[in-house]
TIRO-2110 file (N, C-alpha, C; in Angstrom, 1 decimal):
// TIRO-2110
134.0, 175.2, 62.9, N, 1, A
132.6, 174.8, 63.3, CA, 1, A
131.6, 175.7, 62.6, C, 1, A
131.3, 175.5, 61.4, N, 2, A
130.5, 176.4, 60.6, CA, 2, A
129.1, 176.4, 61.0, C, 2, A
128.6, 175.3, 61.5, N, 3, A
127.1, 175.2, 61.8, CA, 3, A
126.7, 176.0, 63.1, C, 3, A
127.6, 176.4, 63.9, N, 4, A
127.3, 177.1, 65.1, CA, 4, A
126.7, 178.5, 64.8, C, 4, A
125.5, 178.7, 65.4, N, 5, A
124.8, 180.0, 65.1, CA, 5, A
125.5, 181.1, 66.0, C, 5, A
125.5, 182.3, 65.5, N, 6, A
126.2, 183.4, 66.2, CA, 6, A
125.6, 183.6, 67.6, C, 6, A
124.3, 183.5, 67.7, N, 7, A
123.6, 183.7, 69.0, CA, 7, A
124.0, 182.6, 70.0, C, 7, A
124.3, 181.4, 69.5, N, 8, A
124.7, 180.3, 70.3, CA, 8, A
126.1, 180.6, 70.8, C, 8, A
127.0, 181.0, 69.9, N, 9, A
128.3, 181.3, 70.3, CA, 9, A
128.4, 182.5, 71.3, C, 9, A
127.6, 183.5, 71.0, N, 10, A
127.5, 184.7, 71.9, CA, 10, A
127.1, 184.3, 73.3, C, 10, A
126.0, 183.5, 73.4, N, 11, A
125.5, 183.0, 74.7, CA, 11, A
126.6, 182.2, 75.4, C, 11, A
127.3, 181.4, 74.7, N, 12, A
128.4, 180.6, 75.3, CA, 12, A
129.5, 181.6, 75.8, C, 12, A
129.9, 182.6, 75.1, N, 13, A
130.9, 183.5, 75.5, CA, 13, A
130.4, 184.3, 76.8, C, 13, A
129.2, 184.8, 76.8, N, 14, A
128.7, 185.5, 77.9, CA, 14, A
128.6, 184.6, 79.1, C, 14, A
128.1, 183.4, 79.0, N, 15, A
128.0, 182.6, 80.2, CA, 15, A
129.3, 182.1, 80.8, C, 15, A
130.4, 182.1, 80.0, N, 16, A
131.7, 181.6, 80.4, CA, 16, A
132.6, 182.7, 80.8, C, 16, A
132.1, 184.0, 81.0, N, 17, A
133.0, 185.0, 81.5, CA, 17, A
133.2, 184.9, 83.0, C, 17, A
132.4, 184.2, 83.7, N, 18, A
132.5, 184.0, 85.1, CA, 18, A
132.4, 182.5, 85.4, C, 18, A
133.2, 182.0, 86.4, N, 19, A
133.1, 180.6, 86.8, CA, 19, A
131.7, 180.3, 87.4, C, 19, A
131.3, 179.1, 87.3, N, 20, A
130.0, 178.7, 87.9, CA, 20, A
130.2, 177.3, 88.5, C, 20, A
130.0, 177.2, 89.8, N, 21, A
130.2, 175.9, 90.5, CA, 21, A
129.2, 174.9, 89.9, C, 21, A
129.7, 173.7, 89.8, N, 22, A
128.9, 172.6, 89.3, CA, 22, A
128.4, 171.7, 90.5, C, 22, A
127.1, 171.6, 90.7, N, 23, A
126.6, 170.9, 91.8, CA, 23, A
126.6, 169.4, 91.5, C, 23, A
126.6, 168.6, 92.5, N, 24, A
126.7, 167.1, 92.4, CA, 24, A
125.2, 166.6, 92.3, C, 24, A
124.6, 166.8, 91.1, N, 25, A
123.3, 166.2, 90.8, CA, 25, A
123.4, 165.0, 89.9, C, 25, A
124.6, 164.4, 89.8, N, 26, A
124.7, 163.3, 88.9, CA, 26, A
124.4, 162.0, 89.6, C, 26, A
123.8, 161.1, 88.9, N, 27, A
123.5, 159.8, 89.4, CA, 27, A
124.4, 158.8, 88.6, C, 27, A
125.6, 158.7, 89.0, N, 28, A
126.6, 157.9, 88.3, CA, 28, A
127.1, 156.7, 89.1, C, 28, A
127.6, 155.7, 88.4, N, 29, A
128.1, 154.5, 89.0, CA, 29, A
129.5, 154.6, 89.4, C, 29, A
130.1, 155.8, 89.2, N, 30, A
131.5, 156.1, 89.6, CA, 30, A
131.5, 157.2, 90.6, C, 30, A
132.6, 157.3, 91.4, N, 31, A
132.8, 158.4, 92.3, CA, 31, A
133.3, 159.6, 91.5, C, 31, A
132.6, 160.8, 91.8, N, 32, A
133.0, 162.0, 91.2, CA, 32, A
133.4, 163.0, 92.3, C, 32, A
134.6, 163.6, 92.1, N, 33, A
135.1, 164.6, 93.1, CA, 33, A
135.1, 165.9, 92.3, C, 33, A
134.5, 166.9, 92.9, N, 34, A
134.4, 168.3, 92.3, CA, 34, A
135.5, 169.1, 92.9, C, 34, A
136.2, 169.8, 92.0, N, 35, A
137.2, 170.8, 92.4, CA, 35, A
137.0, 172.1, 91.6, C, 35, A
137.2, 173.2, 92.3, N, 36, A
137.2, 174.5, 91.6, CA, 36, A
138.6, 174.8, 91.0, C, 36, A
138.7, 175.8, 90.2, N, 37, A
139.9, 176.1, 89.6, CA, 37, A
141.1, 176.4, 90.6, C, 37, A
140.7, 177.0, 91.7, N, 38, A
141.7, 177.3, 92.7, CA, 38, A
142.2, 176.0, 93.3, C, 38, A
141.3, 175.1, 93.6, N, 39, A
141.7, 173.8, 94.2, CA, 39, A
142.6, 173.0, 93.2, C, 39, A
142.3, 173.1, 92.0, N, 40, A
143.1, 172.4, 91.0, CA, 40, A
144.5, 173.0, 90.9, C, 40, A
144.6, 174.3, 90.9, N, 41, A
145.9, 175.0, 90.9, CA, 41, A
146.7, 174.6, 92.1, C, 41, A
146.1, 174.7, 93.3, N, 42, A
146.8, 174.3, 94.5, CA, 42, A
147.3, 172.9, 94.5, C, 42, A
146.4, 172.0, 94.1, N, 43, A
146.7, 170.6, 94.1, CA, 43, A
147.9, 170.3, 93.1, C, 43, A
148.0, 171.0, 92.0, N, 44, A
149.0, 170.7, 91.0, CA, 44, A
150.3, 171.6, 91.1, C, 44, A
150.6, 172.1, 92.3, N, 45, A
151.8, 172.8, 92.5, CA, 45, A
153.0, 171.9, 92.6, C, 45, A
152.9, 170.7, 93.1, N, 46, A
154.0, 169.8, 93.3, CA, 46, A
153.9, 168.7, 92.3, C, 46, A
154.1, 167.5, 92.8, N, 47, A
154.0, 166.3, 92.0, CA, 47, A
152.6, 165.8, 91.8, C, 47, A
151.8, 166.7, 91.1, N, 48, A
150.4, 166.6, 91.1, CA, 48, A
149.8, 165.2, 90.6, C, 48, A
150.3, 164.7, 89.5, N, 49, A
149.7, 163.5, 89.0, CA, 49, A
149.9, 162.3, 89.9, C, 49, A
151.1, 162.3, 90.5, N, 50, A
151.4, 161.2, 91.5, CA, 50, A
150.4, 161.3, 92.7, C, 50, A
150.2, 162.6, 93.2, N, 51, A
149.3, 162.8, 94.3, CA, 51, A
147.9, 162.4, 93.9, C, 51, A
147.5, 162.8, 92.7, N, 52, A
146.1, 162.6, 92.3, CA, 52, A
145.8, 161.1, 92.3, C, 52, A
146.7, 160.3, 91.6, N, 53, A
146.5, 158.9, 91.5, CA, 53, A
146.8, 158.1, 92.8, C, 53, A
147.6, 158.7, 93.7, N, 54, A
147.7, 158.1, 95.0, CA, 54, A
146.4, 158.2, 95.8, C, 54, A
145.8, 159.4, 95.7, N, 55, A
144.6, 159.6, 96.4, CA, 55, A
143.4, 159.0, 95.8, C, 55, A
143.3, 159.0, 94.4, N, 56, A
142.2, 158.4, 93.6, CA, 56, A
142.8, 157.5, 92.6, C, 56, A
143.1, 156.2, 93.0, N, 57, A
143.8, 155.3, 92.2, CA, 57, A
143.1, 154.9, 90.9, C, 57, A
141.8, 155.0, 90.9, N, 58, A
141.0, 154.6, 89.7, CA, 58, A
140.5, 155.8, 88.9, C, 58, A
141.1, 157.0, 89.2, N, 59, A
140.7, 158.2, 88.5, CA, 59, A
141.0, 158.1, 87.0, C, 59, A
140.1, 158.7, 86.2, N, 60, A
140.4, 158.9, 84.8, CA, 60, A
141.1, 160.2, 84.5, C, 60, A
141.4, 161.0, 85.5, N, 61, A
142.1, 162.2, 85.3, CA, 61, A
141.2, 163.4, 85.7, C, 61, A
141.4, 164.5, 85.1, N, 62, A
140.6, 165.7, 85.5, CA, 62, A
139.8, 166.2, 84.2, C, 62, A
138.5, 166.3, 84.4, N, 63, A
137.6, 166.7, 83.4, CA, 63, A
137.2, 168.2, 83.6, C, 63, A
137.2, 169.0, 82.6, N, 64, A
136.8, 170.4, 82.7, CA, 64, A
135.6, 170.5, 81.8, C, 64, A
134.6, 171.2, 82.3, N, 65, A
133.4, 171.5, 81.6, CA, 65, A
133.1, 173.0, 81.6, C, 65, A
132.6, 173.5, 80.5, N, 66, A
132.2, 174.9, 80.5, CA, 66, A
130.7, 175.0, 80.8, C, 66, A
130.2, 176.2, 80.9, N, 67, A
128.7, 176.4, 80.9, CA, 67, A
128.3, 176.2, 79.5, C, 67, A
127.0, 175.9, 79.3, N, 68, A
126.5, 175.6, 77.9, CA, 68, A
125.9, 176.9, 77.4, C, 68, A
126.2, 177.2, 76.1, N, 69, A
125.6, 178.3, 75.4, CA, 69, A
124.5, 177.8, 74.5, C, 69, A
123.3, 178.4, 74.5, N, 70, A
122.2, 178.0, 73.7, CA, 70, A
121.8, 179.1, 72.7, C, 70, A
121.1, 178.7, 71.6, N, 71, A
120.4, 179.7, 70.8, CA, 71, A
119.0, 180.0, 71.4, C, 71, A
118.3, 181.0, 70.8, N, 72, A
117.0, 181.4, 71.4, CA, 72, A
116.0, 180.3, 71.3, C, 72, A
116.1, 179.4, 70.3, N, 73, A
115.1, 178.3, 70.1, CA, 73, A
115.4, 177.2, 71.1, C, 73, A
116.5, 177.2, 71.8, N, 74, A
117.0, 176.1, 72.7, CA, 74, A
117.1, 174.8, 72.0, C, 74, A
117.5, 174.8, 70.7, N, 75, A
117.7, 173.6, 69.9, CA, 75, A
119.1, 173.4, 69.4, C, 75, A
120.0, 174.4, 69.8, N, 76, A
121.4, 174.3, 69.5, CA, 76, A
122.2, 174.6, 70.8, C, 76, A
123.3, 173.9, 71.1, N, 77, A
124.0, 174.1, 72.3, CA, 77, A
125.5, 174.0, 71.9, C, 77, A
126.3, 174.8, 72.6, N, 78, A
127.8, 174.7, 72.5, CA, 78, A
128.4, 174.6, 73.9, C, 78, A
129.3, 173.6, 74.0, N, 79, A
129.9, 173.4, 75.3, CA, 79, A
131.4, 173.0, 75.1, C, 79, A
132.3, 173.3, 76.0, N, 80, A
133.7, 172.9, 76.0, CA, 80, A
133.8, 171.8, 77.0, C, 80, A
134.6, 170.7, 76.5, N, 81, A
134.9, 169.6, 77.4, CA, 81, A
136.4, 169.3, 77.2, C, 81, A
137.1, 169.2, 78.3, N, 82, A
138.5, 168.9, 78.3, CA, 82, A
138.7, 167.8, 79.3, C, 82, A
139.7, 167.0, 79.0, N, 83, A
140.1, 165.9, 79.9, CA, 83, A
141.6, 165.7, 79.9, C, 83, A
142.2, 165.7, 81.1, N, 84, A
143.7, 165.6, 81.2, CA, 84, A
144.0, 164.4, 82.1, C, 84, A
144.8, 163.5, 81.6, N, 85, A
145.1, 162.2, 82.4, CA, 85, A
146.5, 162.3, 82.9, C, 85, A
147.4, 162.9, 82.3, N, 86, A
148.8, 163.1, 82.7, CA, 86, A
149.2, 164.4, 82.0, C, 86, A
150.5, 164.8, 82.3, N, 87, A
151.0, 166.1, 81.7, CA, 87, A
150.9, 166.1, 80.2, C, 87, A
151.2, 164.9, 79.6, N, 88, A
151.1, 164.8, 78.1, CA, 88, A
150.1, 163.8, 77.7, C, 88, A
148.9, 163.9, 78.3, N, 89, A
147.9, 163.0, 77.9, CA, 89, A
146.5, 163.6, 78.1, C, 89, A
146.1, 164.4, 77.2, N, 90, A
144.8, 165.1, 77.3, CA, 90, A
144.4, 165.8, 76.1, C, 90, A
143.2, 166.3, 76.1, N, 91, A
142.6, 167.0, 74.9, CA, 91, A
141.4, 167.8, 75.3, C, 91, A
141.1, 168.9, 74.6, N, 92, A
140.0, 169.7, 74.8, CA, 92, A
139.2, 169.9, 73.5, C, 92, A
137.9, 170.0, 73.7, N, 93, A
137.0, 170.0, 72.5, CA, 93, A
135.9, 171.0, 72.7, C, 93, A
135.5, 171.7, 71.6, N, 94, A
134.2, 172.4, 71.5, CA, 94, A
133.3, 171.4, 70.9, C, 94, A
132.1, 171.2, 71.6, N, 95, A
131.1, 170.2, 71.1, CA, 95, A
129.8, 171.0, 70.8, C, 95, A
129.4, 170.8, 69.6, N, 96, A
128.1, 171.4, 69.1, CA, 96, A
127.0, 170.4, 69.1, C, 96, A
125.9, 170.7, 69.8, N, 97, A
124.8, 169.7, 69.9, CA, 97, A
123.6, 170.3, 69.3, C, 97, A
122.7, 169.5, 68.7, N, 98, A
121.5, 169.9, 68.2, CA, 98, A
120.4, 169.0, 68.8, C, 98, A
119.3, 169.6, 69.1, N, 99, A
118.1, 168.9, 69.7, CA, 99, A
117.2, 168.5, 68.6, C, 99, A
117.1, 167.2, 68.4, N, 100, A
116.2, 166.6, 67.4, CA, 100, A
115.2, 165.7, 68.0, C, 100, A
113.9, 165.9, 67.8, N, 101, A
112.9, 165.1, 68.4, CA, 101, A
113.0, 164.9, 69.9, C, 101, A
113.4, 166.0, 70.6, N, 102, A
113.6, 166.0, 72.0, CA, 102, A
114.8, 165.4, 72.6, C, 102, A
115.8, 165.0, 71.7, N, 103, A
117.0, 164.3, 72.1, CA, 103, A
118.2, 165.2, 71.6, C, 103, A
119.2, 165.4, 72.5, N, 104, A
120.4, 166.1, 72.1, CA, 104, A
121.4, 165.2, 71.4, C, 104, A
121.8, 165.6, 70.2, N, 105, A
122.8, 164.7, 69.5, CA, 105, A
124.0, 165.6, 69.2, C, 105, A
125.2, 165.0, 69.1, N, 106, A
126.4, 165.7, 68.7, CA, 106, A
126.4, 166.0, 67.2, C, 106, A
126.4, 167.2, 66.9, N, 107, A
126.5, 167.6, 65.5, CA, 107, A
127.9, 167.8, 65.0, C, 107, A
128.8, 168.3, 65.8, N, 108, A
130.1, 168.6, 65.5, CA, 108, A
131.0, 168.6, 66.7, C, 108, A
132.3, 168.3, 66.6, N, 109, A
133.2, 168.3, 67.7, CA, 109, A
134.6, 168.7, 67.1, C, 109, A
135.1, 169.8, 67.7, N, 110, A
136.4, 170.3, 67.2, CA, 110, A
137.4, 170.3, 68.3, C, 110, A
138.6, 169.6, 68.1, N, 111, A
139.6, 169.5, 69.1, CA, 111, A
140.4, 170.9, 69.0, C, 111, A
140.5, 171.5, 70.2, N, 112, A
141.2, 172.8, 70.2, CA, 112, A
142.6, 172.7, 70.9, C, 112, A
142.9, 171.6, 71.6, N, 113, A
144.2, 171.4, 72.1, CA, 113, A
144.4, 169.9, 72.4, C, 113, A
145.7, 169.5, 72.4, N, 114, A
146.1, 168.2, 72.7, CA, 114, A
147.4, 168.2, 73.4, C, 114, A
147.6, 167.3, 74.3, N, 115, A
149.0, 167.2, 74.9, CA, 115, A
149.4, 165.7, 75.0, C, 115, A
END
């Protein structure tokens, strides 16, 4: 990801040294259930995927989001997005966004893991 500015990457690194709870401010047409890392670990000690889909039959899996790193001009952003649907069905990406004319667009996306 050559286009990421050093200050954007540094801000991303600093912001993601500590977990940050994500509040439910989303206005979505689907149900969203928030779990912290501890809850995910506890939930996935046994037959996790069976339990997850038994409890949430229409779930798309588990999505993981990082905090967003910005440059000082606030026109470049770096975020991590991961999604796991089964033990061997998931992927994680670093996504680089650029703000153009007041709109955030994806400039680059790099897969960093797949299962």
